[in-house]
N, C-alpha and C positions, 0 to 999 in steps of 0.2 A: 528571521533573516530579512534584510531590507535591501533597497537599492544601494545604500551606503556600503553594505557588506560586500556586494558584488564589486564595487569600485575598489575595494582594498586590494584585489588581485587583478585589476584591470590592465596591468602591463603584460599579462601572459597572453599568448596567442589564443588559447581556448576561450578565455573570458572576453577578449575583444571580439571574437567570432559570435559569442552568445549575445553581446550587446548589439551587434549589427542585426542578428536575427530578431531580437526583441523589437528594435526600432522598425524593421520591415513589417513585422506582424502588427505593430501598433498603428501603422498608418492607415489600415483599412479595417473593415468589419469581416474580413475573410475568416473562415474557420481555421483553427490551428490544432495540429496534433503535436503534443510534446512527448518525446520518448526518452528513456533513460532508465538506468538501474534504480532499484529501490534506494531511497535515501539521498538521491542526487539533487533534490530541490525542485521537483516539477511543479508543485503547488506555488512555490515562491515565484517561479518563472511565469505562471499564469497571472499572479497578482501584478508583476511588473509590466506585463503586456497590457493588462487592463488599466493600470495606473497611468500609463503613457498614452492611452488611446483617447478618442473623443468621448468614450462612454465613462470616463473616470468619475464623473459626478453622479453616476447611477450605480446601483449595487453590483457587486460581484458575489454570486451565490455558488456554493460548493456542494457537490454530492459525491460520495464514494460509492461507485457502482458495485464494488465487491463487498461492502459492509451492509448492504440491504438485501434481504431475500428477494428473489425475482417476483414473488407474489405481491410484494409491497412496492417494488421499484416503479411500476407503472403509476400507482397512486401518488407516490412522492413526486414524480415528474409532472404528471398531467392533472393531478387533483382528483377529487371524487365528489359525488352527490350523496346526500344523506340516504341511507338504506341500500346503497349499491353493493355492500357486502357486510358481513357480520362485524359489528363494531363501528360502522360508519354512522355515527349518531348525528352528525351535522355536515353541512357542506364544507369542503376544504379546498383552498387554492393550492395548486401544485407549484413546484419550484420554478417551472418555466414561466408561469404567470407572474410570480413574485419577482422574477428577474427581468421583467419587461423594461426595455430601454437600457439594460445593462448587459452583463456577461454571466453565462453559466459555465462553471468549470466542472467537468465530468472526469473525476479521477478513476483509474482502473477501468477504463471503458472496455477493455478487452475481456472483462469477466462477465459481461452481459450475455444472456441467453440469445439464441437466434431470434426468438420471438420479440424480445425487447429491442434487438438490433433493427428489426423491421419497423417497429413503432418509431424508433429514433430517426431512422432514415426518412420515413414519411414526414415527420416534423421538419427535418432539415430541408426537404424539398418544397414543402408548402408553407411552413411557418404556422400551421394550424394546430391548435390543441383542442381536445374534447375530453372533459373529465369523465372518469368512470361513472357509469350510471346515468349520464346525461342523455336526454332524448332530443335535445335541441341541436341545431347545427353548431359546429365548432367555430371558434373565433381565432384570429391571428394575433400573434405577439411578436414583438421585435426583440429578439435575443441573439446575442453572439455566443457561439459555442466554442469553448476551448476544451479539448479532450487530452487525456494523458494516459500512458500505459507503460509498464515495465516489461511487457510481453513483446515477442517478435511477431507482430501482426501479419507480416508477410508469410510466415510459416503457418499461422492460424488460417489465413486465407487459402493457402494450398491444401490444408487438411479440412477445409470447409467448416471450421469452427468459428470463423469470422467472415462476414459478408464482404465480397469484393467491392460492391457498389458503395457500401457504407465506408469502407476503408478509404476509397478515393474521395468520397464526399467530405470526410473529416480532414484529410491530408491536403488541404489547399495550401496551407503554409506548414512546413515541417520544421520543428525546433528539436534538435537532439542535444541532450546534455551529456557530455562525456563523463565517465566515472572519475572519481578522485585520483585513482592510481595513474590516470593519464594526464593529471594536472599537478605534478609534483611541486611546481612553483607556487601553487595556491595553498598548499597544506599549512605552512607555518603562518602566513598572514591570517588565514581563517582561524586557526587555533588561537593565535594571539588575540584576535577580536573576541572570540567566545570566552576566553579566560578573563578578559577585561570586564565583560558583562557579568560573569559569575563572581569575580572579585568585588564588584560593586554591590551585587546582591547579598553576598555573605559577609561583606565588610572586612575583607582580608587584603593584605598588601599583594601586589602583583609581582610575580617572579619571572625571571628570564629562563630560557631553555639552554641547556648545555649543548655544545657542538655535537656530542655523541647522541643526545636525545633527538636533535634536529635530523641527524642522519638516519636514525631509526624511523622517525616519523615519515621521512621522505621515501624510505624503502618499503614501507608497509603497503600491502595490497588494498587495504581499506574496503573490505566487502560490504560494509554498511554505509560507505560513502560519508557525506557530510553529517548525517545523523549520528554515525559512529564517532566522528571527529568531535562533535559537540558533546557527546557523553564523556569522551576522554578529557575534554577541557574541564567539565564540571568535576570529574573525579580528581584531577590534579589540584583544583582549587579547594575542595572540601577536605582533602587529606594532605594538608600542607606539610612540607619539610623545610629545613633551613637551606639557604643557598639556591643556586640554579637547579632547575628540574633535571634530574639524572635519568639514565636509562632504566635503572631499577624501579623507578616510580611509575613507569609506563605499564599499562596492562600487559599481561603475558603474551596475548595474541598480537600485540603491536611489535614487540621486539623479537618475535619469531620463536618463542618458547611456549609450547602448549602444556596444558595440565597433564599430569601423568595418566597413563591408560587406566590405572586403577581408579583414580579420582574421577575421570570422565565416566567410567562404567558405573560408579556409585551415583554420580550426579544425574545421569539421564533417567534412571528409574524414579528418582525422587521427583524430578520435574514432571514426568509422566503421571505419577501417582497424584501429585497435587492438582494438575490440570484435569485429570479424569474425575477426581473428587469434586472439583468445582462444577463440572458439567452434570455429573450424575446426581449429586446431592445439593449443589448450589444453584442449579437451574440455568447456568450460563450456556450459551450456544457454542458450537464448535467454531463458528466463524469469529466469535469474539475471543474465546479462550485459547484457541490453537492457531487458527488461520492467520489472524492479524499479527501475533508475535512471530510466527514463522515467516511471513512476508517481510517483516522488519528485521529478519535474521537474528531474532532473539531465541529461536528454537532451531534445532537441527532436524534433518530428515530422520535420524535415529530416534529423536524424541517423538516425532509424529508417528513413526512406525510402532513404537511401544504403545502409544495411545490407541492406535488402530487395533493392535493385538488385543488390548484389554477390552475394546469395544466388541471385537469378534467373539471373545470368550463370553461376554455378557449376553450377546445377541445370538449365541450358538451358530455363528458363521453366517448370519443374515445381515447383509449390508443395508437393506431397506429398514429392518428393525433397528439398526444402529442409528438411523436418523432420529428416531424418537429418544434413544438413550442420550444422544448428543444435542438434543433440543433443536432440531432442524425440521422445517416443514417437509412434507413428502415431495413438494415441487423441487426441492433442492437436491434430489437424488442424482440427477445427471451431473449437476455442477460439482457435487461432492466427489463422485467417481472420477470426473475429469481432472479435478485438483489432485487426487491421489495418483492417478496415472501419470500426469505431467511431471510430478516430483518423485516418481518411483517409490511411492508409499503404499500402493495397493498390494495387499497380501492375499494369498489364496485362501478361500473360505473353507476349503475341504477339511483341513485339520480341526476346525472349530465346530463342525456340524454336530448336532445332538447325538448322533449315533457313534461318535468318537468317544472313547472313555474319557471321563473328566480329568484324570491325572495327566493324560496325554495332552489335553487341551490346555491345562494350566502350565504344563512344561513348555508348550509352544509359545505361551504368552510371556514367559520370562525373558 
């Protein structure tokens, strides 16, 4: 997505407001907090702010705080010296040093541990970095920080999961991106733009939307926001029919018809089995195989619960042991449980304990 893409719907009040927020944020080096649901384009917004700022000739560096284990996040941000930990065979500059003179975009900042929040707060207050294992004094870098989250940080502050001082330090300028369901006038222009891109890529003629299809698109809740809209555009292009795009060509979830209960019941165990196999035998981590697609709304809570049940069966009801099964370091224990609790996916371990008969445990996992 580009600045041109935003201008396509610039006549709508929501986008005009976003343009004003972008321009205000770009005028200074103040820290920016971008909030919005998953798929609304927070990273695109960060790029637009950087590209319109005085730092545009310098790099914009991106890090996903949720995609990196806490044990490695400090090294990614601040760098490390050779020998500072197992596997540190040479000195390595961190992203903050690489972004000197430019902008660092920290996506999913709400997923950081309290310890990492403290380290980030110290950097924001002093501008000083000290690589892991360094015995010399730290040095300062000139980096603008833009952070983003799809979480309700105010609630996390209330529950003490996010530091109040860091929250206000990040939220000097606040840009909120409304979900697509609140921007009905943007839906058709954006879809038309995406379809034009895919038609050029796949070398197929562009089609128009029927009035009935337009009405369905405008009435959809769009839980996946612009990311979901983009996927719909590609689907319509790669599976072309003759004439205008009809309602029947839209995905079932777009025109309000869900798959049958029987079909959904069959699909969920299949997804869970595949992902469980990828972790247990393929070596993938839970954060990559399950967490990322769940946050992008490609998996449901029921999918995650099925996977957790299978993990509890294999670990005999031990969540700590499940970390090893799902290829996560022990440091991720609190983060893993917090994720499960937040999304109502944590299950009681009692039915899966070793003293429970195996048939009962297997039945519980179904």
